[in-house]
N, CA, C and O of each residue as an XYZ file, in Angstrom:
368
protein
N     130.983     79.227     75.533
C     131.116     79.474     76.940
C     129.726     79.608     77.548
O     128.915     80.377     77.032
N     129.420     78.889     78.625
C     128.091     78.970     79.224
C     127.844     80.346     79.836
O     128.741     80.984     80.386
N     126.593     80.771     79.718
C     126.196     82.054     80.267
C     126.142     81.969     81.791
O     125.597     81.009     82.335
N     126.695     82.953     82.479
C     126.649     82.961     83.932
C     125.307     83.497     84.390
O     124.781     84.453     83.820
N     124.757     82.877     85.421
C     123.486     83.310     85.977
C     123.740     84.268     87.131
O     124.660     84.081     87.927
N     122.917     85.280     87.201
C     123.011     86.237     88.306
C     122.504     85.580     89.581
O     121.611     84.734     89.541
N     123.071     85.969     90.696
C     122.617     85.476     92.004
C     121.152     85.838     92.192
O     120.751     86.972     91.931
N     120.350     84.876     92.644
C     118.916     85.085     92.839
C     118.596     85.217     94.317
O     119.245     84.605     95.166
N     117.598     86.016     94.610
C     117.116     86.182     95.978
C     115.620     85.899     95.998
O     114.914     86.258     95.054
N     115.125     85.265     97.052
C     113.678     85.061     97.151
C     112.965     86.410     97.121
O     113.446     87.391     97.688
N     111.828     86.445     96.461
C     111.046     87.668     96.355
C     109.581     87.284     96.384
O     109.095     86.626     95.464
N     108.883     87.680     97.410
C     107.466     87.320     97.560
C     106.584     88.553     97.510
O     105.757     88.762     98.397
N     106.748     89.358     96.499
C     105.947     90.574     96.381
C     105.037     90.521     95.174
O     105.243     89.733     94.251
N     104.027     91.372     95.197
C     103.147     91.481     94.036
C     103.887     92.200     92.918
O     104.655     93.132     93.155
N     103.639     91.749     91.703
C     104.238     92.335     90.517
C     103.131     92.604     89.512
O     102.358     91.707     89.175
N     103.055     93.826     89.040
C     102.085     94.167     88.006
C     102.756     93.942     86.660
O     103.783     94.551     86.361
N     102.172     93.064     85.847
C     102.697     92.774     84.510
C     101.720     93.327     83.479
O     100.511     93.121     83.584
N     102.256     94.032     82.481
C     101.439     94.608     81.423
C     102.014     94.203     80.075
O     103.229     94.215     79.878
N     101.136     93.846     79.153
C     101.539     93.536     77.791
C     100.332     93.774     76.893
O      99.193     93.558     77.307
N     100.577     94.213     75.684
C      99.497     94.562     74.752
C      98.459     95.416     75.490
O      98.798     96.467     76.033
N      97.207     94.973     75.510
C      96.152     95.686     76.230
C      95.766     94.973     77.519
O      94.661     95.167     78.028
N      96.667     94.147     78.053
C      96.372     93.357     79.247
C      97.195     93.852     80.428
O      98.302     94.367     80.273
N      96.618     93.681     81.611
C      97.302     94.018     82.856
C      96.928     92.936     83.869
O      95.759     92.567     83.982
N      97.917     92.430     84.605
C      97.655     91.353     85.546
C      98.579     91.466     86.748
O      99.758     91.794     86.609
N      98.036     91.192     87.931
C      98.854     91.133     89.135
C      99.348     89.698     89.285
O      98.561     88.752     89.295
N     100.670     89.554     89.401
C     101.316     88.250     89.543
C     102.039     88.195     90.882
O     102.166     89.208     91.570
N     102.509     87.008     91.245
C     103.279     86.836     92.480
C     104.751     86.666     92.130
O     105.106     85.824     91.306
N     105.593     87.456     92.752
C     107.028     87.296     92.558
C     107.521     86.041     93.264
O     107.005     85.682     94.322
N     108.513     85.373     92.690
C     109.084     84.176     93.304
C     110.563     84.367     93.613
O     111.024     83.990     94.691
N     111.314     84.952     92.673
C     112.704     85.303     92.949
C     113.114     86.462     92.060
O     112.443     86.787     91.081
N     114.236     87.082     92.427
C     114.667     88.305     91.775
C     116.183     88.318     91.694
O     116.864     87.883     92.623
N     116.712     88.819     90.581
C     118.155     88.994     90.428
C     118.386     90.299     89.684
O     117.430     90.983     89.318
N     119.640     90.647     89.460
C     119.937     91.875     88.734
C     119.606     91.746     87.252
O     119.490     92.759     86.562
N     119.450     90.525     86.750
C     119.178     90.340     85.325
C     117.734     89.965     85.008
O     117.344     89.959     83.840
N     116.931     89.652     86.033
C     115.556     89.279     85.761
C     114.834     88.791     86.994
O     115.304     88.971     88.117
N     113.692     88.172     86.777
C     112.911     87.656     87.893
C     112.013     86.513     87.436
O     111.756     86.330     86.246
N     111.545     85.752     88.418
C     110.574     84.694     88.182
C     109.282     85.123     88.832
O     109.266     85.463     90.015
N     108.189     85.114     88.076
C     106.878     85.426     88.622
C     105.943     84.259     88.346
O     106.160     83.475     87.422
N     104.894     84.155     89.166
C     103.897     83.094     89.038
C     102.578     83.752     88.663
O     102.170     84.747     89.264
N     101.913     83.179     87.654
C     100.688     83.761     87.127
C      99.742     82.658     86.669
O     100.200     81.576     86.303
N      98.438     82.906     86.679
C      97.506     81.925     86.111
C      97.471     81.971     84.588
O      96.911     81.074     83.958
N      98.066     83.010     83.984
C      98.015     83.180     82.528
C      99.206     82.510     81.850
O     100.298     82.416     82.411
N      98.965     82.059     80.654
C     100.027     81.452     79.851
C     100.466     82.453     78.793
O      99.642     83.065     78.113
N     101.772     82.605     78.667
C     102.351     83.453     77.625
C     103.415     82.663     76.888
O     103.899     81.643     77.378
N     103.772     83.135     75.719
C     104.788     82.467     74.912
C     106.148     83.125     75.113
O     106.233     84.341     75.287
N     107.204     82.326     75.090
C     108.540     82.919     75.136
C     108.694     83.961     74.030
O     108.191     83.793     72.919
N     109.397     85.035     74.361
C     109.566     86.135     73.433
C     108.608     87.290     73.696
O     108.796     88.390     73.175
N     107.567     87.037     74.515
C     106.592     88.088     74.838
C     107.276     89.198     75.636
O     107.948     88.931     76.633
N     107.102     90.435     75.195
C     107.627     91.596     75.917
C     106.597     92.060     76.943
O     105.397     92.077     76.668
N     107.076     92.436     78.125
C     106.200     92.901     79.193
C     106.788     94.132     79.854
O     107.993     94.373     79.803
N     105.913     94.900     80.472
C     106.330     95.979     81.352
C     105.976     95.522     82.766
O     104.869     95.041     83.009
N     106.910     95.671     83.689
C     106.720     95.226     85.069
C     106.789     96.414     86.012
O     107.523     97.372     85.771
N     106.021     96.340     87.081
C     106.109     97.293     88.177
C     106.040     96.483     89.458
O     105.127     95.676     89.638
N     107.008     96.694     90.357
C     107.036     95.973     91.622
C     107.728     96.821     92.676
O     108.439     97.775     92.359
N     107.509     96.459     93.926
C     108.111     97.177     95.039
C     109.147     96.278     95.701
O     108.882     95.111     95.986
N     110.324     96.835     95.941
C     111.375     96.073     96.614
C     111.161     96.137     98.125
O     110.770     97.176     98.657
N     111.418     95.024     98.814
C     111.228     95.006    100.269
C     112.051     96.110    100.947
O     113.199     96.359    100.580
N     111.457     96.748    101.918
C     112.091     97.764    102.764
C     112.448     99.064    102.053
O     112.945     99.978    102.711
N     112.224     99.200    100.753
C     112.552    100.451    100.070
C     111.359    101.397     99.984
O     111.536    102.613     99.915
N     110.157    100.853     99.989
C     108.931    101.637     99.883
C     108.914    102.499     98.621
O     108.339    103.587     98.611
N     109.542    102.006     97.572
C     109.540    102.670     96.272
C     109.172    101.630     95.220
O     109.441    100.440     95.381
N     108.559    102.097     94.154
C     108.188    101.212     93.057
C     109.299    101.201     92.015
O     109.945    102.220     91.768
N     109.510    100.048     91.415
C     110.503     99.873     90.359
C     109.761     99.459     89.095
O     108.865     98.617     89.148
N     110.127    100.044     87.961
C     109.527     99.629     86.694
C     110.631     99.139     85.772
O     111.746     99.662     85.788
N     110.313     98.131     84.966
C     111.309     97.544     84.071
C     110.617     96.925     82.869
O     109.507     96.406     82.982
N     111.280     96.981     81.711
C     110.848     96.218     80.550
C     111.517     94.863     80.630
O     112.678     94.763     81.026
N     110.798     93.823     80.258
C     111.348     92.471     80.338
C     110.813     91.633     79.183
O     109.817     91.980     78.549
N     111.497     90.528     78.927
C     111.043     89.570     77.926
C     110.931     88.204     78.609
O     111.772     87.833     79.429
N     109.877     87.468     78.255
C     109.695     86.127     78.795
C     110.665     85.192     78.083
O     110.588     85.029     76.865
N     111.576     84.578     78.831
C     112.566     83.694     78.223
C     112.256     82.223     78.465
O     112.768     81.361     77.750
N     111.421     81.922     79.467
C     110.998     80.539     79.674
C     109.708     80.521     80.474
O     109.411     81.455     81.220
N     108.950     79.455     80.310
C     107.703     79.277     81.048
C     107.624     77.850     81.549
O     108.019     76.917     80.850
N     107.111     77.677     82.769
C     106.937     76.347     83.349
C     105.556     76.274     83.989
O     105.093     77.255     84.571
N     104.908     75.149     83.891
C     103.594     74.945     84.491
C     103.763     74.159     85.778
O     104.411     73.112     85.799
N     103.172     74.674     86.858
C     103.222     73.985     88.146
C     101.888     74.172     88.854
O     101.536     75.291     89.228
N     101.159     73.111     89.036
C      99.887     73.107     89.761
C      98.943     74.208     89.270
O      98.467     75.019     90.064
N      98.679     74.234     87.987
C      97.722     75.131     87.356
C      98.167     76.593     87.358
O      97.376     77.484     87.048
N      99.411     76.839     87.701
C      99.966     78.187     87.607
C     101.181     78.137     86.700
O     101.847     77.108     86.585
N     101.456     79.251     86.064
C     102.584     79.332     85.141
C     103.691     80.149     85.784
O     103.443     81.214     86.350
N     104.903     79.647     85.695
C     106.066     80.404     86.131
C     106.687     81.063     84.917
O     107.014     80.394     83.937
N     106.848     82.361     84.982
C     107.467     83.097     83.881
C     108.887     83.455     84.260
O     109.096     84.176     85.236
N     109.859     82.978     83.526
C     111.243     83.400     83.686
C     111.445     84.636     82.829
O     111.434     84.554     81.601
N     111.627     85.776     83.470
C     111.701     87.057     82.771
C     113.112     87.622     82.822
O     113.766     87.590     83.865
N     113.573     88.132     81.702
C     114.891     88.773     81.628
C     114.670     90.267     81.411
O     113.953     90.671     80.495
N     115.297     91.085     82.266
C     115.163     92.530     82.111
C     115.826     92.970     80.814
O     116.902     92.484     80.466
N     115.186     93.887     80.100
C     115.725     94.450     78.870
C     116.336     95.820     79.115
O     117.013     96.375     78.249
N     116.097     96.348     80.280
C     116.711     97.607     80.685
C     116.963     97.496     82.174
O     116.333     96.681     82.848
N     117.856     98.285     82.689
C     118.035     98.303     84.126
C     116.791     98.905     84.738
O     116.322     99.947     84.280
N     116.238     98.265     85.779
C     115.025     98.806     86.392
C     115.249    100.233     86.879
O     116.330    100.592     87.345
N     114.184    101.039     86.756
C     114.234    102.406     87.264
C     113.194    102.561     88.361
O     112.142    101.921     88.330
N     113.492    103.402     89.316
C     112.543    103.655     90.402
C     111.505    104.649     89.927
O     111.827    105.596     89.208
N     110.240    104.435     90.332
C     109.180    105.367     89.947
C     108.602    106.018     91.171
O     107.692    106.840     91.061
């Protein structure tokens, strides 16, 4: 049975991505209840675990979530990371 995809919404906010000893500000592209797409100049491999921090529009609160990179795409010298949340995001 094919996996159902969560409804996606455009998201144009900054997202702080952290992994290992690295930290990088990325651009959000879309967001759903199960994950998000971010754009970054860095290349990562599928399976990479990340910690994310981002702000939802109009809430003025920060959300943090653990995620795993499930796919990567290259577009005009930037990488799109398809991220799947590993926990429900929590507000910080």
